[in-house]
N, C-alpha and C positions, 0 to 999 in steps of 0.2 A: 326140255326139262325145265321145271320151274324151281326157283329158289326163294324161300321166305326170307324177307329182310325185316329186322326189328332193331330200332335204335333205342338204347336205354335213355337217351336224352329227350326223346319224344314221349308223349303220354302213351301208356299201354292201350291196346285195343280193348274196348269195353263190351265186346261181344264176340261171336264166332267168326272173326275175320282177322286178317293179318294187316300190319301197318303197310306192307308193300309186298309185291311178288315180282321177281325178275324172271323173264322168260325170253330166251333168244335175243338178248341185247336190248330188251324193252323193259322198263320199270313201270309198274302200275301201282300208284300210291292211293291208298284209301283216303277218304275225306278226312281232313285234319281239323278238329275243333280247336278253338283258341285256349287250350289248357296247357299250362306250364308243366312240363314233364317232371320237374324237380319238386314242385310245391303242390301241384294239383289245383292251383288257383286259376281263375279265369278273369282277365281284366274286364273293365266295364264298357269302355268306349269302342265304337266300331273301328277306329284307327288302331287302338292297342290290340283288339281282337284279331284284326287282319294281320297285323305284324306277328302276333303269336302263332297264328295258323301257318303263315309262310315260314316262320322260324322252325316250326315243327317239320314242315316239308323239307327244309334245308337239312335238318338233322338226319332225316331218313335218306335223302339223296346222298349225303356224305357217307353214311353207313354203307351204302351200296356202291360207293366209288363214282358217284355222279355229282353234278352240281346244277345250278339253275340254268346254265347255258344248254344243258341237255334236255330241258323240258320242252315238249312240243305241243302239249294241250293241257288246259286246266278247265275245271268247272268250279264256278263260284256260286254258292248258295247264300242268299241274303234273307234275313228275317224281314227286312224292310228295303224295298228297291230305292227308297229315298236316300239310303246310305251309299248308293252307287259311287258318287263322286268322291266321298271320303275314303271308301275302300280303294277306289282306283288310284288315288294319290299314293297310298302306301304300297299298293301292288307295284306301281312303277318304280319304287325304290329297289325291288327285288329283281324285276325284269327290265333291264336297261338297254338291251340290244337284241335283235332277232327275236322279237316277241313271239311267244307261243300262241297258237290258236286258243280261243277261249269262248266259253258260254257262261252267262251270268243271268240268274233269275231269282225272283222272290219266291219263297216257300212259306207254307202255313206255319211251320214251326221247325226248330232244330233241336237236337238233343241237348239236354242240360241248360236250356234257355239261351244258347249261344245266338249271337247276331250274325255269324258268318261261319261257313265251313268250306274248305277248299280241297279239291283233289287234283292230282296231276298224273301225266304220263310223260316219261322221259326215255330218250333213245340215245344210245351211243353209236 
């Protein structure tokens, strides 16, 4: 059985999808844009955008009773692959041990002109 997860601290879904779905002890998080859930603002730098996307993931994880240690896989979409090192430095602030598997690639464009979008899968 699946359970829809929605955190009021993270930005609301902007389309026909859920922030996250939990099914059989696995949490599937939709891609998180770097939008502040309280203000609707998006920071400008890749570092601040990465931090906001991961903060949004943290809000959703918390809402579902998970945390970053439960994350087993992420996907990072970058507007510019040249931002990889800067993104990676911030990413390492959130994942400090037992790193999840990850894929990262450059895309042609992201919604709302974002520089980064990150999704995650977490398991208890």
